[in-house]
C-alpha positions as CSV (number, residue, x, y, z in Angstrom):
1,M,-51.4,1.4,38.4
2,V,-47.8,0.4,36.5
3,S,-50.2,1.1,33.0
4,E,-51.5,4.0,33.5
5,K,-47.7,5.6,34.7
6,K,-46.3,4.0,31.4
7,Q,-49.2,5.5,30.0
8,S,-48.7,8.9,31.4
9,I,-44.8,8.9,31.0
10,L,-45.9,8.6,27.1
11,E,-48.1,11.5,27.0
12,K,-45.8,13.7,28.7
13,F,-43.2,12.4,26.0
14,I,-45.4,13.2,22.9
15,I,-46.2,16.6,24.5
16,F,-42.5,17.5,24.9
17,S,-42.1,16.5,21.6
18,E,-44.5,18.4,19.8
19,V,-44.1,21.4,21.9
20,N,-40.2,21.4,21.5
21,V,-40.0,19.4,17.6
22,K,-37.9,22.4,16.6
23,T,-35.1,21.7,19.0
24,I,-35.3,18.1,18.8
25,K,-34.5,18.4,14.9
26,V,-31.7,21.3,15.4
27,V,-30.2,18.7,17.8
28,S,-30.9,15.9,15.5
29,Y,-29.4,17.9,12.9
30,G,-26.5,19.2,14.4
31,I,-25.7,15.6,15.7
32,S,-25.6,14.4,11.9
33,S,-23.5,17.3,10.9
34,I,-20.9,16.4,13.5
35,T,-21.1,12.7,12.6
36,L,-20.8,13.8,9.1
37,V,-17.6,16.2,9.6
38,V,-15.6,13.4,11.8
39,A,-16.5,11.0,9.1
40,L,-14.8,13.3,6.3
41,Y,-12.0,14.1,8.2
42,R,-11.2,10.5,9.0
43,I,-11.5,9.4,4.9
44,R,-10.5,12.7,3.9
45,P,-12.3,11.4,0.0
46,F,-11.2,15.2,-1.3
47,A,-7.7,15.7,0.0
48,K,-4.8,15.3,-2.7
49,F,-1.5,14.3,-0.7
50,R,1.7,15.8,-2.4
51,K,3.8,15.8,0.7
52,P,4.4,13.0,3.4
53,S,3.3,15.3,6.1
54,N,-0.2,15.7,4.4
55,I,-0.5,11.8,4.9
56,P,-3.0,11.5,8.8
57,S,-1.3,9.0,11.2
58,H,-4.2,7.4,11.6
59,F,-3.8,6.5,7.3
60,L,-0.8,4.4,8.4
61,K,-2.1,2.8,11.5
62,K,-5.0,1.3,9.7
63,R,-2.9,1.4,6.9
64,V,-5.4,2.6,4.5
65,P,-4.9,1.8,0.5
66,L,-4.3,4.9,-1.9
67,Q,-4.6,5.2,-5.6
68,G,-1.9,7.3,-8.1
69,T,0.1,7.7,-11.1
70,V,3.7,7.5,-11.3
71,A,4.7,10.6,-13.0
72,H,7.9,10.1,-12.9
73,I,11.0,7.9,-11.1
74,E,13.5,9.8,-9.5
75,P,16.8,7.9,-8.4
76,S,17.2,9.9,-5.3
77,H,16.8,8.6,-1.9
78,G,17.0,5.5,-2.8
79,T,14.6,5.7,-5.8
80,L,11.5,7.5,-5.4
81,L,8.3,7.0,-7.3
82,M,6.8,10.6,-8.0
83,V,3.4,10.0,-7.3
84,D,0.3,12.0,-8.7
85,H,-2.1,11.3,-6.2
86,K,-6.2,10.5,-6.9
87,P,-8.6,11.4,-4.0
88,L,-11.1,9.4,-3.1
89,I,-13.6,11.8,-5.1
90,P,-11.6,14.0,-7.4
91,L,-12.3,17.9,-8.1
92,P,-11.5,20.3,-10.6
93,R,-8.0,21.6,-9.9
94,L,-5.2,23.9,-11.3
95,H,-2.5,21.5,-12.8
96,S,0.8,20.8,-10.5
97,S,3.9,19.6,-10.9
98,T,4.3,18.6,-7.0
99,Y,3.8,15.0,-6.6
100,L,4.0,12.8,-3.4
101,P,7.6,11.1,-3.3
102,V,6.8,7.0,-2.6
103,K,9.9,5.1,-1.7
104,I,9.3,1.1,-2.1
105,A,9.0,0.3,1.7
106,G,12.0,-2.0,2.6
107,V,14.1,-2.5,-0.3
108,D,17.0,-0.7,-2.0
109,V,16.6,-0.7,-5.4
110,T,19.6,-1.7,-8.0
111,A,20.6,0.5,-10.9
112,N,19.0,-2.6,-13.1
113,G,15.5,-2.4,-10.6
114,V,15.1,1.6,-12.0
115,N,15.3,0.1,-15.5
116,W,13.1,-2.6,-14.7
117,L,10.3,0.3,-12.5
118,Q,10.5,2.3,-15.7
119,T,9.2,-0.2,-17.6
120,I,6.8,-1.7,-15.0
121,V,5.3,1.5,-13.1
122,N,6.1,4.4,-14.9
123,K,3.4,6.3,-16.2
124,K,1.0,3.6,-14.6
125,Q,-1.9,3.7,-12.1
126,I,-0.6,2.3,-8.6
127,T,-2.0,1.4,-5.4
128,F,0.5,2.1,-2.5
129,I,-0.2,1.6,1.3
130,P,1.4,3.4,3.6
131,L,3.8,1.8,6.0
132,A,6.2,4.6,7.5
133,K,6.7,8.2,6.7
134,D,9.9,10.6,6.7
135,K,10.1,14.2,5.7
136,E,11.4,13.5,2.1
137,Y,9.3,10.7,1.1
138,L,6.1,7.7,2.1
139,S,7.2,4.5,2.6
140,C,4.9,1.9,0.7
141,A,3.9,-1.6,0.1
142,V,3.4,-0.8,-3.8
143,T,1.1,-2.8,-6.6
144,V,0.4,-2.4,-9.8
145,L,-2.8,-4.0,-12.3
146,Q,-1.2,-5.5,-15.5
147,Q,-2.8,-5.4,-18.8
148,N,-3.7,-8.7,-18.2
149,Q,-5.4,-8.1,-14.9
150,E,-2.5,-9.3,-13.1
151,K,-1.5,-7.9,-9.8
152,I,2.2,-6.9,-9.4
153,K,3.7,-6.6,-5.8
154,I,6.7,-4.6,-6.6
155,E,8.4,-4.4,-3.7
156,E,8.3,-8.7,-3.7
157,E,9.1,-8.9,-7.4
158,L,12.0,-6.3,-7.2
159,V,13.7,-8.5,-4.5
160,R,12.9,-11.4,-6.0
161,L,14.8,-10.4,-9.5
162,G,17.6,-9.6,-7.8
163,F,16.8,-6.1,-8.3
164,G,16.2,-4.9,-5.0
165,L,17.9,-6.0,-1.7
166,I,16.6,-5.7,1.7
167,R,17.1,-3.0,4.1
168,E,17.0,-4.4,7.6
169,D,17.5,-0.5,8.9
170,F,14.2,0.1,7.8
171,F,12.4,-3.2,9.7
172,N,14.5,-2.1,13.3
173,S,13.1,1.3,12.7
174,V,9.4,0.9,12.2
175,P,7.2,-0.5,14.8
176,K,6.2,-4.4,14.7
177,D,2.9,-5.1,13.9
178,K,1.5,-8.5,12.1
179,K,1.3,-6.8,8.4
180,I,4.8,-5.6,9.1
181,S,6.3,-9.0,10.2
182,K,3.7,-10.6,6.6
183,Y,5.8,-8.0,4.5
184,Q,8.9,-8.6,5.7
185,K,8.6,-12.6,5.5
186,R,7.4,-12.1,1.6
187,L,10.3,-10.3,1.2
188,L,13.0,-12.6,2.7
189,R,11.2,-15.8,1.3
190,A,11.5,-13.3,-2.6
191,Q,15.4,-12.9,-1.3
192,K,16.2,-16.4,-0.7
193,W,15.0,-17.5,-4.1
194,A,16.9,-14.3,-6.0
195,Q,19.9,-16.1,-3.9
196,R,19.0,-19.8,-4.8
197,K,18.5,-18.5,-8.3
198,R,21.3,-16.0,-8.4
199,N,19.0,-13.7,-10.0
200,G,20.2,-10.2,-10.7
201,H,22.4,-8.9,-7.9
202,W,23.0,-12.1,-6.8
203,H,24.7,-13.5,-9.9
204,F,28.0,-12.2,-9.1
205,A,27.7,-12.2,-5.4
206,T,28.1,-15.7,-5.2
207,I,30.0,-18.7,-6.7
208,P,28.0,-21.0,-8.6
209,T,28.5,-24.3,-7.2
210,L,28.8,-28.3,-8.9
211,L,25.8,-29.0,-7.2
212,W,23.9,-25.8,-8.0
213,K,24.4,-26.3,-11.5
214,V,23.4,-29.6,-11.6
215,Q,20.3,-28.5,-9.3
216,Q,19.4,-25.4,-11.9
217,S,20.3,-27.9,-15.0
218,L,17.2,-30.8,-13.2
219,A,15.0,-27.8,-12.6
220,E,14.8,-26.6,-16.2
221,N,14.4,-30.0,-17.7
222,V,11.3,-30.3,-15.1
223,K,9.8,-27.2,-16.1
224,S,10.3,-27.7,-19.8
225,I,7.5,-30.7,-19.0
226,L,5.2,-29.1,-16.9
227,P,2.3,-26.7,-17.0
228,T,2.7,-23.5,-16.2
229,F,0.3,-23.7,-13.5
230,L,2.2,-26.5,-11.5
231,I,5.4,-24.8,-12.2
232,K,4.2,-21.8,-10.0
233,Q,2.5,-24.0,-7.5
234,L,5.8,-25.9,-7.3
235,N,7.7,-22.6,-7.1
236,I,10.5,-24.2,-9.4
C-alpha cells in the first residue's frame, strides 16, 4: 500500500510538472535572477569607487581587498594616497580626475615618510584593505608589490623606518576585532624596532647611551658575517 501511495504521489508530481512547466521555469529563472542581483550587489564587480561614502559597509566588515593605482600623494589630512580604483571587471569610462582618498590606517606620516611614499607607491598599483572610513578619506592597510615580487606592507615599513608614528586615537576609535588587534600589534613591533635602532624620527627623540652604541656595534659585526636570510630570521 505504501508503494502504491508513493507511486501515486510521484505520478501526481509528474502530471503537475508537465502542466505547469512554464510556471516552474519562470519561478526558477526568477530565483536565479534574484540570487545574481544579490551577489552583484555584494561584490560590486563593476563599481569604481571615488568617495569613501561609496564603499559599502560590508566591505569594511569583511575587510574586502581593493586594488588601484596611486595617481598622486596629497600631503593634507596627514598624507593621503589619491587612488584610481580598479573595479574587478573594468568597463569603458570617460577619464575622470576624481580619485579615492586613502589614508594609511593608524599612522602619522612624517616629512621623510612622504618622500619615501613618493618613491615606493606613487604611480604604482597597490592593494588596499579598508579598516575604517571618514568623510574625507578611507583608512586602509596598504600593500605594494615590488619589481622583485616582494610585497611591502606600507604601514609597517613606514613605522619600522621611523617615517611614521602610531596614532593611538585611531585604534581607540575603531571597533576592536582580531584583524584590527593583529594590525595594531604589527605596528607596535615595528615601532619598538624603530625606537631601538633610533630610525628616522627616533634618531633625535632619544639620546643614545653607551650601552646602545655597544649593542649596535656588535649587531653590525654579526650582520657582516651572517647570510641575509639568517639576519632576517634573527631580526638583527
